[in-house]
N, C-alpha and C positions, 0 to 999 in steps of 0.2 A: 504494500500500500504506500509506503514512504517513497519508493522509487517512482511509482505512478504520480504521486503528488508532486515530487520534485520536477518530473517532466512537465507536468501541468503548470507549475510555477514558471519554469523557463519559457514555456509557450506564452503564458499570460504577460510576462514582462517584455517579451519581444513584440507582442501584439498591441499592448496598451501602455501608456505612460502612467505607471503605478508609482505613487510617491509615499504611501503610508502602509504600515502593516495591516491596518484596519481595512483599507481598500483591497489589499491582496487577499485577506481572509474572506471578505465578502465575495470576491470573484471566485475564490476556491469553493466556497459554500454553494454559489450559484452553479458551479460545474459539478456538484455532487460530492465534493469532499467536505466532510464535516470536521472543521478545524476551529481551534480557538486562536486568539492572538498569541498565546504562549507557544503553540505549535508552530505558527508562522515565524515567530522570532527564532526558534530553534532551526527551522528550515533555512532561514536567511543566513544564519551563521554557518550551517552545514554546506550551503551552496556558495559560500564566500561572496555574498552579494554586497553591493555597496550602492550609494546614491551618486549619480552622475548628472551633469547638466545636459538636457536634451537640446535638440536643434532650436527650440523656441526659448531656451534659457531656463525652463522649468526643470526642477530636479526630478529624477525618477530612479527606480531600482534598476540595476544592471549587474550582470555577472562579468567581472573583469577577468578575462583569461587572455593570455597571449597565445593565439593559435599557432604562431610560429614556434613558440617554446614547446607546446605540446606535440608538435610534429617531429621535433628533433632536427638537428643540423643537417642530416643527410637529405631529408625531404625538402626542407626550406631551400637548401642549395640547389636541388633539382628544379624546384619551382622557379627560383630566381634565375638560374642559368638557362633553362630550357623554354620558358614561356615567351612567346612572341606576341600573341594577342588573345583577347577574350571578347567574344561577341555573344549576344543573346538574340534569340528569335522565338517568340512565344514562350514555351516551357523548355526550350533547349538552350544549352550553353555550348558554344563551339570554341574549343581551345586550340590554338595553333602553336606548335612547338618547332624547335629546330629539327631537321630530319633525324629520324631514329630515336627520338626522345619521348614520343607520345606514351609508350608503355610505362616508362618511369614516372612521368607526370601523372598518368592515370593511377598508378600505385600510390603516389603521394595523395591524390584526391581521395582514394579509398581510405587511406590512413586517417583522413580528417574525420570520417564517420559523421558527417553532417547529415541530419535527418532530412534536409531539403533535397539532397541528391538521391534519386531513386536508383541510378546506376550510370555507368560510363562504358563507352565502347571506344577503344583506341586503335588507330591505324599506325602508320609510320610517323606522320607529323601532325595528325589531327585527332582530337578527342571530342566525342559528342557525349554530353551529360544531360540526362533527363531529370526534370523536376515536375512536381504536380501542377504548378501554376507558373505563369509568367512572372508574377511578383517574386516567387522563390528563385527563379532563374536570375533575376536582377540582383537579389540579395547575395546569392552565391558568387556572382561575378564581382560584386563590390567587395565581398570578404576576401576573395582570391587576390584582387588588386591590392587590398590592404596588406596582405601577407607579403606580396612581392615588393611593394613600396617600402615597407619597414625594413626589408633586408638589404636595400640598396645603399 
């Protein structure tokens, strides 16, 4: 139950600008998780959540993780060195790499274990990743560009 609740919390804070424990508890209760503010407080600590300023300046909860750190140097180096471009079209992400590197980049993408990515198909220099929605495709593309930009 805790794992499912944590997954729901992550989903909620990505979807909504939640800035209080009470609001998070309310949204969890609406989603069918019977929680108290104390439970939410423990979950926030367990997930290592913090408050960050949103695009509009309003603070909201977020989970601060360095995706590049969780991937390890090997994968970030592959992403940084091999990625040439990232384009989205509907729910697809097309990743262009230097020749012969698509499989390595696809392995790095698989290592991310992002729930938005349904799967990837790699050729010699092109990877096609599928997501459920076009919005998720845009999110994945932005996150990938963020990893690559941080490594330069």
